[in-house]
Backbone as XML, in Angstrom:
<?xml version="1.0"?>
<chain id="A" units="angstrom">
  <residue number="1" name="MET">
    <atom name="N" x="103.307" y="114.970" z="74.120"/>
    <atom name="CA" x="103.456" y="114.803" z="72.514"/>
    <atom name="C" x="103.414" y="113.478" z="72.324"/>
  </residue>
  <residue number="2" name="SER">
    <atom name="N" x="102.495" y="113.193" z="71.392"/>
    <atom name="CA" x="102.322" y="111.654" z="70.734"/>
    <atom name="C" x="103.376" y="111.606" z="69.517"/>
  </residue>
  <residue number="3" name="GLY">
    <atom name="N" x="103.141" y="110.336" z="68.842"/>
    <atom name="CA" x="104.002" y="110.057" z="67.681"/>
    <atom name="C" x="103.723" y="110.525" z="66.477"/>
  </residue>
  <residue number="4" name="VAL">
    <atom name="N" x="104.754" y="110.529" z="65.680"/>
    <atom name="CA" x="104.555" y="111.229" z="64.393"/>
    <atom name="C" x="103.679" y="110.104" z="63.527"/>
  </residue>
  <residue number="5" name="GLU">
    <atom name="N" x="102.519" y="110.688" z="62.731"/>
    <atom name="CA" x="101.950" y="109.742" z="61.749"/>
    <atom name="C" x="102.248" y="110.364" z="60.258"/>
  </residue>
  <residue number="6" name="VAL">
    <atom name="N" x="102.765" y="109.533" z="59.611"/>
    <atom name="CA" x="103.066" y="109.760" z="57.993"/>
    <atom name="C" x="102.212" y="109.553" z="57.072"/>
  </residue>
  <residue number="7" name="HIS">
    <atom name="N" x="101.605" y="110.411" z="56.318"/>
    <atom name="CA" x="100.361" y="110.278" z="55.476"/>
    <atom name="C" x="100.810" y="110.415" z="54.278"/>
  </residue>
  <residue number="8" name="GLY">
    <atom name="N" x="102.039" y="109.999" z="53.750"/>
    <atom name="CA" x="102.287" y="109.658" z="52.335"/>
    <atom name="C" x="103.015" y="111.068" z="51.814"/>
  </residue>
  <residue number="9" name="ILE">
    <atom name="N" x="103.211" y="110.924" z="50.545"/>
    <atom name="CA" x="104.125" y="111.954" z="49.943"/>
    <atom name="C" x="103.076" y="113.120" z="49.077"/>
  </residue>
  <residue number="10" name="ASP">
    <atom name="N" x="103.212" y="114.178" z="49.232"/>
    <atom name="CA" x="102.593" y="115.293" z="48.583"/>
    <atom name="C" x="103.418" y="115.612" z="47.082"/>
  </residue>
  <residue number="11" name="PRO">
    <atom name="N" x="102.575" y="115.079" z="46.049"/>
    <atom name="CA" x="103.199" y="115.127" z="44.738"/>
    <atom name="C" x="103.639" y="116.449" z="44.232"/>
  </residue>
  <residue number="12" name="GLU">
    <atom name="N" x="103.016" y="117.456" z="44.733"/>
    <atom name="CA" x="103.275" y="118.779" z="44.404"/>
    <atom name="C" x="104.419" y="119.255" z="44.764"/>
  </residue>
  <residue number="13" name="THR">
    <atom name="N" x="104.725" y="118.994" z="46.144"/>
    <atom name="CA" x="105.998" y="119.534" z="46.998"/>
    <atom name="C" x="106.946" y="118.609" z="47.291"/>
  </residue>
  <residue number="14" name="ARG">
    <atom name="N" x="106.607" y="117.531" z="47.200"/>
    <atom name="CA" x="107.749" y="116.201" z="47.096"/>
    <atom name="C" x="108.096" y="116.223" z="48.444"/>
  </residue>
  <residue number="15" name="GLY">
    <atom name="N" x="107.189" y="116.454" z="49.453"/>
    <atom name="CA" x="107.493" y="116.366" z="50.998"/>
    <atom name="C" x="106.556" y="115.388" z="51.524"/>
  </residue>
  <residue number="16" name="TYR">
    <atom name="N" x="107.046" y="114.586" z="52.476"/>
    <atom name="CA" x="106.285" y="113.506" z="53.213"/>
    <atom name="C" x="105.149" y="114.210" z="54.116"/>
  </residue>
  <residue number="17" name="ARG">
    <atom name="N" x="103.879" y="114.072" z="54.127"/>
    <atom name="CA" x="103.145" y="114.735" z="54.808"/>
    <atom name="C" x="103.113" y="113.995" z="56.499"/>
  </residue>
  <residue number="18" name="VAL">
    <atom name="N" x="103.328" y="114.788" z="57.591"/>
    <atom name="CA" x="103.194" y="114.149" z="58.544"/>
    <atom name="C" x="102.434" y="115.023" z="59.770"/>
  </residue>
  <residue number="19" name="SER">
    <atom name="N" x="101.932" y="114.129" z="60.699"/>
    <atom name="CA" x="101.009" y="115.042" z="61.608"/>
    <atom name="C" x="101.314" y="114.474" z="63.012"/>
  </residue>
  <residue number="20" name="PHE">
    <atom name="N" x="101.207" y="115.313" z="64.240"/>
    <atom name="CA" x="101.331" y="114.770" z="65.685"/>
    <atom name="C" x="100.367" y="115.776" z="66.353"/>
  </residue>
  <residue number="21" name="ARG">
    <atom name="N" x="100.097" y="115.049" z="67.452"/>
    <atom name="CA" x="99.376" y="116.008" z="68.375"/>
    <atom name="C" x="100.186" y="116.399" z="69.358"/>
  </residue>
  <residue number="22" name="ASP">
    <atom name="N" x="100.063" y="117.534" z="69.981"/>
    <atom name="CA" x="100.695" y="118.382" z="70.925"/>
    <atom name="C" x="99.547" y="119.068" z="71.911"/>
  </residue>
  <residue number="23" name="GLY">
    <atom name="N" x="99.501" y="118.439" z="72.726"/>
    <atom name="CA" x="98.076" y="118.706" z="73.605"/>
    <atom name="C" x="96.920" y="118.567" z="72.820"/>
  </residue>
  <residue number="24" name="ASP">
    <atom name="N" x="96.173" y="119.843" z="72.728"/>
    <atom name="CA" x="95.023" y="119.408" z="71.862"/>
    <atom name="C" x="95.167" y="119.937" z="70.421"/>
  </residue>
  <residue number="25" name="ARG">
    <atom name="N" x="96.373" y="120.245" z="70.091"/>
    <atom name="CA" x="96.476" y="120.849" z="68.854"/>
    <atom name="C" x="97.143" y="119.861" z="67.985"/>
  </residue>
  <residue number="26" name="LEU">
    <atom name="N" x="96.444" y="119.853" z="66.694"/>
    <atom name="CA" x="97.149" y="118.838" z="65.694"/>
    <atom name="C" x="98.129" y="119.527" z="64.952"/>
  </residue>
  <residue number="27" name="ILE">
    <atom name="N" x="99.202" y="119.226" z="64.820"/>
    <atom name="CA" x="100.480" y="120.012" z="64.078"/>
    <atom name="C" x="100.466" y="118.890" z="62.749"/>
  </residue>
  <residue number="28" name="ARG">
    <atom name="N" x="100.566" y="119.796" z="61.643"/>
    <atom name="CA" x="100.845" y="119.073" z="60.339"/>
    <atom name="C" x="102.075" y="119.931" z="59.703"/>
  </residue>
  <residue number="29" name="GLY">
    <atom name="N" x="102.995" y="118.978" z="58.908"/>
    <atom name="CA" x="104.019" y="119.258" z="58.518"/>
    <atom name="C" x="104.388" y="118.769" z="56.976"/>
  </residue>
  <residue number="30" name="LEU">
    <atom name="N" x="105.648" y="119.174" z="56.252"/>
    <atom name="CA" x="106.163" y="118.192" z="55.274"/>
    <atom name="C" x="107.635" y="118.196" z="55.516"/>
  </residue>
  <residue number="31" name="VAL">
    <atom name="N" x="107.966" y="117.088" z="55.328"/>
    <atom name="CA" x="109.468" y="116.751" z="55.382"/>
    <atom name="C" x="109.794" y="116.375" z="54.088"/>
  </residue>
  <residue number="32" name="PRO">
    <atom name="N" x="110.832" y="117.188" z="53.419"/>
    <atom name="CA" x="111.148" y="117.383" z="52.064"/>
    <atom name="C" x="111.913" y="115.943" z="51.725"/>
  </residue>
  <residue number="33" name="GLU">
    <atom name="N" x="111.594" y="115.556" z="50.590"/>
    <atom name="CA" x="111.902" y="114.132" z="50.130"/>
    <atom name="C" x="113.729" y="114.092" z="50.052"/>
  </residue>
  <residue number="34" name="THR">
    <atom name="N" x="114.058" y="115.578" z="49.683"/>
    <atom name="CA" x="115.717" y="116.081" z="49.496"/>
    <atom name="C" x="116.361" y="115.409" z="50.922"/>
  </residue>
  <residue number="35" name="LEU">
    <atom name="N" x="115.785" y="115.587" z="52.178"/>
    <atom name="CA" x="116.284" y="115.254" z="53.515"/>
    <atom name="C" x="116.415" y="113.654" z="53.224"/>
  </residue>
  <residue number="36" name="VAL">
    <atom name="N" x="115.647" y="112.902" z="53.058"/>
    <atom name="CA" x="115.888" y="111.423" z="52.926"/>
    <atom name="C" x="116.672" y="111.054" z="51.911"/>
  </residue>
  <residue number="37" name="MET">
    <atom name="N" x="116.736" y="111.723" z="50.782"/>
    <atom name="CA" x="117.844" y="111.443" z="49.882"/>
    <atom name="C" x="119.305" y="111.611" z="50.320"/>
  </residue>
  <residue number="38" name="GLU">
    <atom name="N" x="119.293" y="112.751" z="51.005"/>
    <atom name="CA" x="120.879" y="113.023" z="51.815"/>
    <atom name="C" x="120.831" y="111.839" z="52.753"/>
  </residue>
  <residue number="39" name="TRP">
    <atom name="N" x="120.106" y="111.502" z="53.632"/>
    <atom name="CA" x="120.424" y="110.310" z="54.667"/>
    <atom name="C" x="120.409" y="109.065" z="53.918"/>
  </residue>
  <residue number="40" name="VAL">
    <atom name="N" x="120.130" y="108.527" z="52.886"/>
    <atom name="CA" x="120.223" y="107.407" z="52.280"/>
    <atom name="C" x="121.557" y="107.468" z="51.216"/>
  </residue>
  <residue number="41" name="ARG">
    <atom name="N" x="121.734" y="108.592" z="51.045"/>
    <atom name="CA" x="123.232" y="108.830" z="50.462"/>
    <atom name="C" x="122.889" y="108.262" z="48.792"/>
  </residue>
  <residue number="42" name="ARG">
    <atom name="N" x="121.632" y="108.599" z="48.364"/>
    <atom name="CA" x="121.537" y="108.376" z="46.956"/>
    <atom name="C" x="120.636" y="109.555" z="46.015"/>
  </residue>
  <residue number="43" name="PRO">
    <atom name="N" x="121.316" y="109.767" z="44.963"/>
    <atom name="CA" x="120.747" y="110.825" z="44.265"/>
    <atom name="C" x="119.126" y="110.657" z="43.751"/>
  </residue>
  <residue number="44" name="ASP">
    <atom name="N" x="118.848" y="109.352" z="43.849"/>
    <atom name="CA" x="117.534" y="109.003" z="43.207"/>
    <atom name="C" x="116.134" y="109.166" z="44.040"/>
  </residue>
  <residue number="45" name="THR">
    <atom name="N" x="115.245" y="109.122" z="43.581"/>
    <atom name="CA" x="114.091" y="109.114" z="44.580"/>
    <atom name="C" x="114.071" y="108.096" z="45.552"/>
  </residue>
  <residue number="46" name="PRO">
    <atom name="N" x="114.142" y="108.522" z="46.828"/>
    <atom name="CA" x="113.946" y="107.397" z="48.003"/>
    <atom name="C" x="112.700" y="106.620" z="47.756"/>
  </residue>
  <residue number="47" name="SER">
    <atom name="N" x="112.658" y="105.451" z="48.674"/>
    <atom name="CA" x="111.714" y="104.705" z="48.459"/>
    <atom name="C" x="110.837" y="105.277" z="49.755"/>
  </residue>
  <residue number="48" name="HIS">
    <atom name="N" x="109.563" y="104.851" z="49.625"/>
    <atom name="CA" x="108.596" y="105.131" z="50.621"/>
    <atom name="C" x="109.102" y="104.420" z="52.306"/>
  </residue>
  <residue number="49" name="GLY">
    <atom name="N" x="109.705" y="103.299" z="52.181"/>
    <atom name="CA" x="110.329" y="102.596" z="53.167"/>
    <atom name="C" x="111.589" y="103.328" z="53.817"/>
  </residue>
  <residue number="50" name="ASP">
    <atom name="N" x="112.383" y="103.946" z="52.962"/>
    <atom name="CA" x="113.404" y="104.804" z="53.271"/>
    <atom name="C" x="112.988" y="106.015" z="54.087"/>
  </residue>
  <residue number="51" name="ALA">
    <atom name="N" x="111.994" y="106.728" z="53.505"/>
    <atom name="CA" x="111.234" y="107.619" z="54.200"/>
    <atom name="C" x="110.631" y="107.474" z="55.590"/>
  </residue>
  <residue number="52" name="TYR">
    <atom name="N" x="110.324" y="106.663" z="55.770"/>
    <atom name="CA" x="109.523" y="106.030" z="56.714"/>
    <atom name="C" x="110.686" y="105.983" z="57.783"/>
  </residue>
  <residue number="53" name="GLN">
    <atom name="N" x="111.806" y="105.170" z="57.506"/>
    <atom name="CA" x="112.916" y="104.846" z="58.348"/>
    <atom name="C" x="113.454" y="106.326" z="58.764"/>
  </residue>
  <residue number="54" name="TYR">
    <atom name="N" x="113.529" y="107.205" z="57.811"/>
    <atom name="CA" x="114.127" y="108.463" z="58.324"/>
    <atom name="C" x="113.302" y="109.434" z="59.118"/>
  </residue>
  <residue number="55" name="ILE">
    <atom name="N" x="111.836" y="109.136" z="58.936"/>
    <atom name="CA" x="110.932" y="110.006" z="59.878"/>
    <atom name="C" x="111.004" y="109.219" z="61.385"/>
  </residue>
  <residue number="56" name="ALA">
    <atom name="N" x="111.251" y="107.891" z="61.267"/>
    <atom name="CA" x="111.183" y="107.264" z="62.566"/>
    <atom name="C" x="112.343" y="107.567" z="63.084"/>
  </residue>
  <residue number="57" name="ALA">
    <atom name="N" x="113.573" y="107.403" z="62.341"/>
    <atom name="CA" x="114.864" y="108.046" z="63.022"/>
    <atom name="C" x="115.138" y="109.550" z="63.563"/>
  </residue>
  <residue number="58" name="HIS">
    <atom name="N" x="114.454" y="110.277" z="63.198"/>
    <atom name="CA" x="114.310" y="111.643" z="63.414"/>
    <atom name="C" x="113.202" y="112.272" z="63.908"/>
  </residue>
  <residue number="59" name="ARG">
    <atom name="N" x="112.062" y="111.487" z="64.339"/>
    <atom name="CA" x="110.993" y="111.870" z="64.716"/>
    <atom name="C" x="111.177" y="112.975" z="65.824"/>
  </residue>
  <residue number="60" name="GLU">
    <atom name="N" x="111.836" y="112.809" z="66.930"/>
    <atom name="CA" x="111.875" y="113.936" z="67.876"/>
    <atom name="C" x="112.406" y="115.124" z="67.331"/>
  </residue>
  <residue number="61" name="LYS">
    <atom name="N" x="113.258" y="115.272" z="66.306"/>
    <atom name="CA" x="113.976" y="116.619" z="65.793"/>
    <atom name="C" x="112.571" y="117.360" z="65.141"/>
  </residue>
  <residue number="62" name="ILE">
    <atom name="N" x="112.166" y="116.122" z="64.176"/>
    <atom name="CA" x="110.984" y="116.609" z="63.197"/>
    <atom name="C" x="109.694" y="117.432" z="64.195"/>
  </residue>
  <residue number="63" name="MET">
    <atom name="N" x="109.586" y="116.744" z="65.176"/>
    <atom name="CA" x="108.310" y="117.089" z="66.157"/>
    <atom name="C" x="108.864" y="118.304" z="66.603"/>
  </residue>
  <residue number="64" name="LYS">
    <atom name="N" x="109.992" y="118.407" z="67.375"/>
    <atom name="CA" x="110.439" y="119.580" z="68.081"/>
    <atom name="C" x="110.632" y="120.611" z="67.156"/>
  </residue>
  <residue number="65" name="THR">
    <atom name="N" x="110.823" y="120.559" z="65.871"/>
    <atom name="CA" x="111.063" y="121.770" z="64.933"/>
    <atom name="C" x="109.770" y="122.350" z="64.456"/>
  </residue>
  <residue number="66" name="LEU">
    <atom name="N" x="108.755" y="121.261" z="64.193"/>
    <atom name="CA" x="107.403" y="121.733" z="63.697"/>
    <atom name="C" x="106.651" y="122.101" z="64.574"/>
  </residue>
  <residue number="67" name="LYS">
    <atom name="N" x="107.207" y="121.853" z="66.077"/>
    <atom name="CA" x="106.322" y="122.714" z="67.071"/>
    <atom name="C" x="106.901" y="124.041" z="67.303"/>
  </residue>
  <residue number="68" name="LYS">
    <atom name="N" x="108.121" y="124.121" z="67.084"/>
    <atom name="CA" x="108.687" y="125.630" z="67.551"/>
    <atom name="C" x="107.957" y="126.483" z="66.314"/>
  </residue>
  <residue number="69" name="MET">
    <atom name="N" x="107.876" y="125.820" z="65.054"/>
    <atom name="CA" x="107.607" y="126.436" z="64.048"/>
    <atom name="C" x="106.191" y="127.045" z="64.291"/>
  </residue>
  <residue number="70" name="SER">
    <atom name="N" x="105.218" y="126.136" z="64.518"/>
    <atom name="CA" x="103.947" y="126.405" z="65.281"/>
    <atom name="C" x="103.758" y="127.310" z="65.987"/>
  </residue>
  <residue number="71" name="ASP">
    <atom name="N" x="104.617" y="127.498" z="66.948"/>
    <atom name="CA" x="104.539" y="128.485" z="68.068"/>
    <atom name="C" x="105.342" y="130.039" z="67.588"/>
  </residue>
  <residue number="72" name="GLY">
    <atom name="N" x="105.660" y="129.718" z="66.268"/>
    <atom name="CA" x="106.275" y="131.289" z="65.740"/>
    <atom name="C" x="107.803" y="131.342" z="65.864"/>
  </residue>
  <residue number="73" name="ASP">
    <atom name="N" x="108.331" y="130.161" z="66.266"/>
    <atom name="CA" x="109.890" y="130.253" z="66.573"/>
    <atom name="C" x="110.339" y="129.498" z="65.297"/>
  </residue>
  <residue number="74" name="GLY">
    <atom name="N" x="111.139" y="130.604" z="64.583"/>
    <atom name="CA" x="111.750" y="130.233" z="63.386"/>
    <atom name="C" x="113.308" y="129.956" z="63.361"/>
  </residue>
  <residue number="75" name="SER">
    <atom name="N" x="113.704" y="129.390" z="64.879"/>
    <atom name="CA" x="115.315" y="129.404" z="65.029"/>
    <atom name="C" x="115.612" y="127.607" z="64.740"/>
  </residue>
  <residue number="76" name="ALA">
    <atom name="N" x="115.071" y="126.990" z="63.895"/>
    <atom name="CA" x="115.653" y="125.676" z="63.810"/>
    <atom name="C" x="116.629" y="125.544" z="63.102"/>
  </residue>
  <residue number="77" name="GLY">
    <atom name="N" x="117.655" y="124.556" z="63.225"/>
    <atom name="CA" x="118.601" y="124.631" z="62.747"/>
    <atom name="C" x="118.650" y="123.535" z="61.646"/>
  </residue>
  <residue number="78" name="ALA">
    <atom name="N" x="119.831" y="123.692" z="60.743"/>
    <atom name="CA" x="119.931" y="122.832" z="59.722"/>
    <atom name="C" x="120.081" y="121.454" z="59.934"/>
  </residue>
  <residue number="79" name="PRO">
    <atom name="N" x="119.848" y="120.529" z="59.065"/>
    <atom name="CA" x="118.617" y="120.583" z="58.080"/>
    <atom name="C" x="117.300" y="120.362" z="58.371"/>
  </residue>
  <residue number="80" name="PHE">
    <atom name="N" x="116.982" y="120.660" z="59.704"/>
    <atom name="CA" x="115.561" y="120.699" z="59.944"/>
    <atom name="C" x="114.794" y="121.987" z="59.578"/>
  </residue>
  <residue number="81" name="ASP">
    <atom name="N" x="115.561" y="123.109" z="59.252"/>
    <atom name="CA" x="115.051" y="124.257" z="58.806"/>
    <atom name="C" x="114.365" y="124.276" z="57.695"/>
  </residue>
  <residue number="82" name="ARG">
    <atom name="N" x="114.482" y="123.116" z="56.963"/>
    <atom name="CA" x="113.857" y="122.822" z="55.831"/>
    <atom name="C" x="112.491" y="122.327" z="55.709"/>
  </residue>
  <residue number="83" name="LEU">
    <atom name="N" x="111.820" y="121.801" z="56.949"/>
    <atom name="CA" x="110.631" y="121.616" z="57.267"/>
    <atom name="C" x="109.611" y="122.602" z="56.824"/>
  </residue>
  <residue number="84" name="SER">
    <atom name="N" x="108.470" y="122.312" z="56.939"/>
    <atom name="CA" x="107.247" y="123.151" z="56.761"/>
    <atom name="C" x="105.973" y="122.948" z="57.104"/>
  </residue>
  <residue number="85" name="LEU">
    <atom name="N" x="105.424" y="123.773" z="57.833"/>
    <atom name="CA" x="104.154" y="123.618" z="58.296"/>
    <atom name="C" x="103.167" y="123.518" z="57.177"/>
  </residue>
  <residue number="86" name="VAL">
    <atom name="N" x="102.157" y="122.712" z="57.710"/>
    <atom name="CA" x="100.834" y="122.526" z="56.666"/>
    <atom name="C" x="99.715" y="123.314" z="57.302"/>
  </residue>
  <residue number="87" name="GLU">
    <atom name="N" x="99.200" y="124.431" z="56.773"/>
    <atom name="CA" x="98.136" y="125.242" z="57.541"/>
    <atom name="C" x="96.670" y="124.400" z="57.009"/>
  </residue>
  <residue number="88" name="GLU">
    <atom name="N" x="95.728" y="124.120" z="57.747"/>
    <atom name="CA" x="94.314" y="123.866" z="57.181"/>
    <atom name="C" x="93.611" y="125.070" z="57.098"/>
  </residue>
</chain>
């Protein structure tokens, strides 16, 4: 697995678009802004810097969860069970 790339926020879902390669598959997902808000412990909209720090700090868990979801395994634990896949 490679590293996670962040592609900004999706204004409709308020989730940060991420992607990474798993072999020859490209896995895309959304990291909810609410996870970042809980991590920084502020009720207001987090900065993009906060979001990038959160994703970097939790990249292994994010990648593992999205890979499991992509494989059809819905057994992700909280709070990562709030991630979602983006299908093309």
